N, C-alpha and C positions, 0 to 999 in steps of 0.2 A: 888599361881600359878593358872591361869585361866584353866578351862577345856580344855583338848586337843580334837581337832576336826580334822577329816580327811581334811576337807576344812573349814576355819574360815571366812565365809562370813560376819558374824556380825561384827567382829573387823575391817575387810577391810572396810565395809560400814561406820563404826564410823569415819575412817580417812578422808572420802570424804563426809561425811553426808550433810553438808550444800549445797555443790555443786549439789549433787544428788537430794536433796529435792527441791531446787529451779528449777532445770531442769524439774523435774516432774510436779511441780506446774504450770510452764510456759506452758507446754503442756495442762494441765487440763483447765487453763484460756484461752488458744486459742481454744480449743475443736477440734484441727486438729489431731485427733487420728489416722487416716489412711492417709499414704503418706503425712504426714505434712512435714514442711521444715527441721525438724531435721533429717529425713531420708536422704534427699539429702546431707545434710552437713556431716553426718557421713560417707555416701558413698564417698564423696570426700576426707575426711580426712584419711579414711582407704586406699583409692587409693595412697594418698601421702605417707603414712607410709610404705606400701608395695611396693611402686614404680611399680605399675601395672596400666595399661590403664583403666581397667573396673572392678568395683565391683558391683555386682547385689545383694542387700540385699534380704532376703527371710525369711520365717517363722521358719525354723530350719535346723539343719545340714542334716537330713535325705532328707528333700526336696531338699537341695542344690545338693546332689548327684543325685537325680532323675532328677532334671531339666538339670543337666549337661549331663546325658545319653541321655535325650530326645533331647537336643540341638545338640548332635553329630549325630543324626538320626539313631542311631542303631536300628536294626530290630530284632524281635523275632527269636531266633536261633543263633544270633551272640554271639560269646564267648568273655567273659570279665575275665581277669585274675586278681586275687587278693589273699590276704594272707589268710590262714585259722586261723591264730592267730590274731584276731581283734574282735572289737565289731560287733554285728550282723547287724547294719545298712549299712555296707559297702556292704555286700552281698545282703541284703534285697531288695534294690531298683533294683539290677540287676535281681533278680528273678521275682520281681513284674512287671517289664517291658516285661517279657517273654524272656529275654536273658538268656544265660547259664553261670553261674558262674563257673569258673575253678580256683580251689584252689591250691595253692602252699606253700611250707614251708617257714620258715623264718630263718634268721641268728640267731644263738643261743646267740650271744653276744649282738647285737644291736636290735634284734627283728624286723628288717626291712625285706622287701620282698628279697628272695634270687634270684639274677639275673640269675644264672645258671639253676634254676629250672624254671624260666619264660621262658628261651629259650627252655627248653625241652618240653613244653606243647603247643607251638604255632602250630596252624594248619591254614588251609585256611579259617577257620571260625572265627579265632581270629581277633577282631576289636579294643580291648582297654586293657590297662593295668590300674590298680588302686593300686598304692602304697600307703601304710598307714604309715604316719610318727607317729608311735606308741610311746606313753608315752612322746613325746616331742622332738624327734630327727629324722631328715630326713633319709629316706631309701636311698640306694645307686643310687642317681639320675644320676650320670655319666653313669653308666652301664644301667640303665632303659631307659634313653633317647637314648643312642646308640641302643639298642634293638629295641625301638620303631621306630626309623629313619630307621633302616635296614629292618623292616618288614611293614613299612607304618601303624603303629598302633597309635591310640590316647592314651594320657596319662592324667588321671585324678587323681590328688593328693587328698587324704583324709588328710586334714590338721586340722582336729578338735582338735587334741592334741598337735599341734606344731606351732601355730600361733606365729610369731615373730622369729622363729628359722632361722638362716642363713645357707645357704649351699654354700660351695666353691668348684668349679669344678676344675679339674686337670689344666685346662687352667689359673686358678687364678681369674676367674670371680666369683662374689658372688651374689646370689639372695635369696629373702625370700622364705620360704617354701610356696607352693601354687602358686607360680608365674612362676614355672619352665615348667610344662607340658602344655598341651593345656588348661586345665581348673584346678583350685584349688578350693576346697570347704571347709567350716569350720562351726563349731557350736558355738553359743554363750550361750549354756546351762550354768546355774549359776556357776557350779563348774570349768568350763573351765578357761584357763589362762586369757582370755578376755571374760568375761561372763556377760549377762545381768540379769534381775531380773524376768525372765520368759523363754520362748522359743525364739530363734532367729538364723539365719544363714546367710551364704553369699557365693557367687560364684565370683571367680576371673578369669580374662583371659586378655591376650593382643591381642586376635583376635577380630577385629572389628565386623565381620559378626557373629562370635558365640555369642558375647556380645548382639548384637541386636536381635537375634533369642532367646536367653534365657530370655531376659527382656519380650519378648512377651509371651513366654511360661508361665513365672511366673504370668503373668497378664491375665489369662483365654485365652491366645492365641489371644489377640486383641491388634491392634494398635490405632484403633479408637474405642471409646466406643459402645458396641452393635454390632461390626462388627468383627467377629472371623475368622482370616486367618489360624489358625493351632489348633490342639488339645493342650490345655494348662492345667494349675492347678491354683489354688488360693493360692498363697504363698507369703505373705508380712511380713516384719518386721515391727511391729507396731511403732508408733512415740514415745511413752513412752520408749520403749526398745531402740530405737535409741538414745534418749536423754541420757539415763543412760550410753550407750556405748560411747557416745562422752565424758562424764565425765571421764570414765575409760581408754579411749585410750591413753591419754597423760601419764598416769602411767604405761603403759604396759611394757615399758623397765625396769623400776625400779621393777615392779613385777617379771620380769624374773631374775633380779639380786638377789632379795630375795630368789627366789626358788633355784637358783644356789648355793647361800651361805648356805642354809639349806642342799642341797645335799652334799656340801663339808664337812659339819659337819658330816653328816651320814658316808661318805666315810672314814674319818679319824678315827671315831669311830670304824668302823667294819674292818679297814685295817688288823688287825691280826687275825680275826675270819675266820678260814679256812672253817668253816661250811657255810659261807655266800659268795655270789658272788655279789659284788656291780655292779650297772649298767655301762656298757661299754660306753665309749665316742669315737664316730667316729671323727677322726680329721678333716674330711671334713664338719662336721655339729656342729653347736652349740647345746646344749641341753638346752631346756627351762623347763623341768621337770614338765610336767602335772602330771606325777607320779614318784615316786621314788620306782622302783620295783627291789626287791632282788630276787636271786634264792638260794633255800636251797640245801644243800648237801644230799646225800643219808642218810637215817637213822634218819633224823629229822622229827618229826611229825608236819606237817604244821597246821593241825587243832587244835592240842593241843597248839601249839604256839599262834595261834589266840586268842583261848579261854583264854590262860594264860594272854596275853596282855589285853584283855578285862577286866579280873578281876583286873587288875591294872590301870584301866581307860585310857588304850592306845588303841585307835582304830587301826585297820588293815584290809585291804581288799585284796581279790584275784581278780585280773584282768589279765586273765579270766579263770574260772575254767573249762569250756568246750569249745573246739575248734569248729569251724564252721562245720567241716566234721563229728563231733560226735553229732551235734544237731539234733534232730528229724526232724526239718523242713528241714534240708539240707542234709539228708541221701541220698547217691547216690552209685550206684553199682560200680562206678569208684573208690571209696575209701573204705578202710576198716582199722582196727586197724593195725598200723604199717606203713601206708601210708605216714605219716608225723611225722617221728621220732622226729625231733627237737621240733615241737609244742607239740607233745604228752608228752614230757619230760618237757617242760615249764609248761604246764597246771597243772602238779602235783608238781611243785616246786616254782612257783613264788608267792610272796606276797608284797603287797605295804603297805608303812608306811605313816603317815600323811605328806602331801606336800602342802603348801600354802604359802601366802605372809606374814603372820603375826606370823609365828613360832618364839618362844623365846628360848634363849639358855637353860633356865631352863627346857622348855618342851623337847627340843631335848635331853638334858642330861637324863631326866627320861626315854624317849622313847628308847634311845640306850641302856641305863643300864639295862632295863627290857628285851630287846631282848637278850642281852649277858647273862643275868642271866638264862634265859630258855635255851639257847644253852649250857651254861657251865655245866648245871645240867642233860643233856641228857646222 
């Protein structure tokens, strides 16, 4: 049995090696490293996959969020609501732009933004909501979009962990994650469900005016070279990464199926383990399983479990051990211990098992048996 990895990019690459190698060599031979034809082709293909009017490729997922905020014309002091249980990049760009991050708790089962908490913190300074589709499943977009429309707020979806997920509204309409709000953003970090071999990101929107503005912002604020109409940034998806993503995009649906299959194996293996809570599935959203994240019951030593698994050559990770409101950089007098009870419970109990497209049954059997061995001996 091959070594178990949290994300097995080597094996995934092996299955598409010839295609990827040829794509990279074509770029090298053309020397069109910046804004080469592969970038526009990938943009078009991703627009078709997502059924969205505009995709704006950029340098990384954090830039995607920043460009989105800049595109909305938000001003210093404007409040942006997001979850405290997420990766720091979600709030980082809000703070960097002089906006005020307003943190709220999440749903204990799905980890998505809690709509009722969103309602409770809206003020006359609130301008936007940033739902995070954490671990591969959409937040409650029916409620979030309803709140946004009621209060005339923008919605920016952080889709870095959920590209390819489908959300079905109460009306029966289905849309891809990232295409529901005013803007969607994603990351192509290598470990993502659709990842390149370096950094990369993209922005999605169906709004023509927003798309035009964000393209200008991503290109130094210029429409004509050396003529800068607005403050911008330098954020490009390089051609080699676009070429790699073009090779991988046609496999994304199969990658999702593989991840869902691994998740089903885990679910069945842990079905009778009362000390473990398997990931909930929201019937409105498909789950593409960027992570398979379990919750431990009281009395189970998470650190000891992770160390035990490590000793058995089974990797495990904690996403995320410290909530945003507990981070030194985001300390705020508005928040204190106990302000977000669900998140504070989750950060002490969650852990994630290997999840990728190349997991084999023998590996899954070893992973699950070792987790249960530890639990049973507690």
